[in-house]
Each structure stands twice: as structure tokens, then as C-alpha cells.
C-alpha positions in Angstrom: 24.1 9.9 -6.1 22.5 12.3 -8.5 22.9 13.1 -12.2 24.8 16.3 -13.0 23.8 18.4 -16.0 26.6 19.8 -18.1 26.1 21.8 -21.3 28.0 24.3 -23.4 26.5 27.8 -23.6 27.1 30.7 -26.0 29.1 33.7 -24.8 25.9 35.6 -23.9 23.5 33.2 -22.3 20.6 33.0 -19.8 22.5 32.7 -16.4 19.3 32.4 -14.4 15.5 32.7 -14.7 13.1 33.9 -12.0 9.5 33.2 -12.6 6.8 34.6 -10.2 3.1 34.1 -10.8 1.1 37.3 -10.1 -2.2 35.5 -9.3 -4.4 38.5 -8.6 -3.2 40.4 -11.7 -3.5 37.3 -14.0 0.2 37.9 -15.0 3.5 36.2 -14.6 6.7 38.1 -13.8 9.8 36.8 -15.6 13.3 38.1 -14.9 16.2 36.9 -16.9 19.8 37.3 -15.7 21.8 38.0 -18.8 22.6 40.9 -21.2 20.6 42.2 -24.1 17.0 41.8 -25.4 15.0 38.7 -24.5 12.0 37.1 -26.1 9.3 35.2 -24.1 7.0 32.8 -26.0 3.8 32.1 -24.0 0.4 30.9 -25.2 1.3 31.5 -28.9 2.4 35.2 -28.3 5.8 36.7 -28.2 6.9 39.4 -25.8 10.3 41.3 -26.0 12.0 42.9 -23.0 15.5 43.7 -21.7 17.4 41.2 -19.5 17.7 42.2 -15.9 14.3 43.9 -15.9 11.2 42.1 -14.6 8.7 41.5 -17.5 5.0 41.4 -16.6 3.4 39.1 -19.1 -0.4 38.6 -19.2 -1.8 35.1 -18.8 -4.6 35.1 -21.4 -6.1 31.7 -20.6 -5.9 32.1 -16.8 -6.8 28.9 -15.0 -5.8 28.6 -11.3 -3.7 25.5 -10.5 -5.1 23.1 -7.9 -4.6 19.5 -7.0 -7.8 18.7 -8.7 -7.0 20.7 -11.9 -3.1 21.0 -12.2 -2.9 23.5 -15.1 0.6 24.3 -16.1 1.8 27.0 -18.6 4.8 26.0 -20.7 6.9 28.9 -22.1 10.3 29.6 -23.5 12.8 32.5 -23.1 15.4 33.3 -25.7 18.4 35.5 -25.3 20.6 35.6 -28.4 21.4 31.9 -29.3 20.3 30.6 -25.9 16.8 29.3 -25.3 15.4 28.0 -22.0 12.1 26.0 -21.8 10.2 26.0 -18.5 6.7 26.2 -17.1 4.7 27.8 -14.2 1.4 27.4 -12.5 -1.0 30.1 -11.4 -1.6 29.5 -7.7 -1.7 31.5 -4.6 -1.2 30.1 -1.1 -2.0 32.3 1.9 -3.2 32.4 5.5 -6.6 34.2 5.7 -9.6 34.5 8.0 -12.6 32.4 6.9 -16.2 33.4 7.3 -16.3 32.1 10.9 -13.3 34.3 11.9 -10.8 31.4 12.0 -7.4 31.8 10.3 -6.9 29.0 7.8 -4.7 28.0 4.9 -6.2 29.2 1.6 -5.5 28.1 -2.0 -6.3 30.6 -4.7 -8.4 32.8 -2.3 -10.5 29.9 -0.9 -10.1 27.8 2.3 -8.4 24.6 1.4 -8.2 21.5 3.6 -4.6 20.3 3.7 -3.9 16.7 4.5 -0.6 15.0 3.8 1.7 12.2 4.9 5.1 11.4 6.3 7.3 9.9 3.6 10.7 8.5 4.7 12.1 9.0 1.2 14.0 5.7 1.1 14.1 3.3 -1.9 15.1 -0.3 -1.2 17.5 -0.4 -4.2 18.9 3.1 -4.1 18.5 4.5 -0.5 17.8 8.2 -1.5 17.7 7.6 -5.3 14.6 6.2 -7.0 15.3 3.3 -9.3 13.5 5.0 -12.2 11.6 8.2 -13.2 8.4 6.1 -13.4 8.9 5.1 -9.8 8.9 8.8 -8.8 5.7 9.4 -10.8 4.1 6.3 -9.3 4.9 7.5 -5.8 3.2 10.8 -6.3 0.2 9.2 -8.1 -0.2 6.9 -5.1 -0.2 9.9 -2.7 -3.2 11.2 -4.7 -4.9 7.9 -4.8 -4.7 7.7 -1.0 -6.7 11.0 -0.8 -3.8 13.2 0.2 -4.0 16.7 -1.1 -0.7 18.0 0.2 2.7 16.7 -0.9 4.6 19.0 1.5 7.1 19.4 4.3 10.8 19.5 4.6 11.9 20.0 1.0 10.9 21.8 -2.2 9.0 18.9 -3.6 6.9 18.8 -0.5 6.1 15.6 1.3 7.4 15.6 4.9 10.5 13.6 4.6 13.1 12.9 7.3 16.2 12.3 5.4 15.8 13.5 1.9 17.5 15.9 -0.5 15.9 17.9 -3.3 15.4 15.9 -6.5 14.6 18.4 -9.3 12.7 15.9 -11.4 10.5 15.0 -8.4 9.8 18.7 -7.9 8.7 18.8 -11.6 6.5 15.7 -11.2 4.8 17.2 -8.0 3.2 19.9 -10.1 1.6 17.5 -12.6 0.0 14.6 -10.8 -1.4 17.2 -8.5 -0.5 17.0 -4.8 -0.1 20.5 -3.5 3.7 21.1 -3.3 4.6 23.0 -0.1 8.0 24.7 0.0 10.0 23.3 2.9 11.1 25.0 6.1 8.2 27.4 6.0 6.7 28.2 9.4 3.1 29.3 9.3 2.4 30.9 12.7 -0.4 33.1 13.8 0.2 36.8 13.6 -0.9 39.3 16.2 
């Protein structure tokens, strides 16, 4: 039901990549699983670090991501003859107490009203599979046009879907048209 990606890799390659925005520090932490020296190219600058060790890279043109301003930072990581291209967003989701003493969901250190929708995730001509990439983009754009700020719920791309599986390209699109992606199966409960 879904495309499988298959590619040849060199003997020493990037086995995995972990990217963690450090919002308050205006940095991104990048960890490469592999062996040897790595290079990160971000915002026109190159940083060298050993694989297996988290690299803290400054984000010079720091702009918080929000549904209204979905800023993404493209970057590349090179290890020997292997290069991976990716991106990240600088955003911070938290539960904090507002000025009235009420615990609320915050985005980037500020209270943020979350409203979303229930999406069944079915396509008439493909059940769980969208007919085209443009159809996925159109779906997310329509969510925004309807005034929904959150594309979140049961799966990584967010919207609350009953019978859906993660579609990596939809996760990618959820960052750009700008609904707030909410990682699924997260329980936000009051703390004592």
C-alpha cells in the first residue's frame, strides 16, 4: 500500500540521524549514527564533529515555527561519501500556567489556542492511500482554510484519525502548510 525506498549506500554510511531543536538555546542538536567525522551544512556554515556524539549547532537566523509562520531550516549531513538532506523547525510545545493560574498548552513559550478536527483518513480511490501527493497537500491546506490550528491526534502527522497509518510524506507536508503537528499517543494530564 505504500512506496518502499531502497538505495545502495557506501561501506561507511549514515545509519540514522537524530535532530532535536533546543529552542531556548537557539541551537539544534544533531546526532549521527555512523563512524568517523561528519560535516553539517546549515545556513551557509559548515560544522565538523564526530559521529555518535551530539553536536550542538547554533541557529543564527532563529525564527520560531508557528502555524502562522512555518519557518523550516534545511540542512545536510555528510559522512564520508554519504550525504543526507533534511530539515527541522524551531518550536517548543509545553504545558505551563498562564497569567490567570490556569494550566494551558503553550507554543514557543506563549499560550496557544488549539483547535483541530477528526479526519477519518480514507480516500475514495485508495482507502488509506491518497491518489496523489497534491491531494495530501490540498487536504492540509483545506484544514488551514477551515481555521484549524492543530493537525494532531493519533499519528505522527497529527490529525486525529481513526484508522490511519503514518505516511512520511504527509508528515513532511504537515510542517509546511502550517497546521501544528501533534505527535500521536501523547497524553497531556495535569500534574500534582
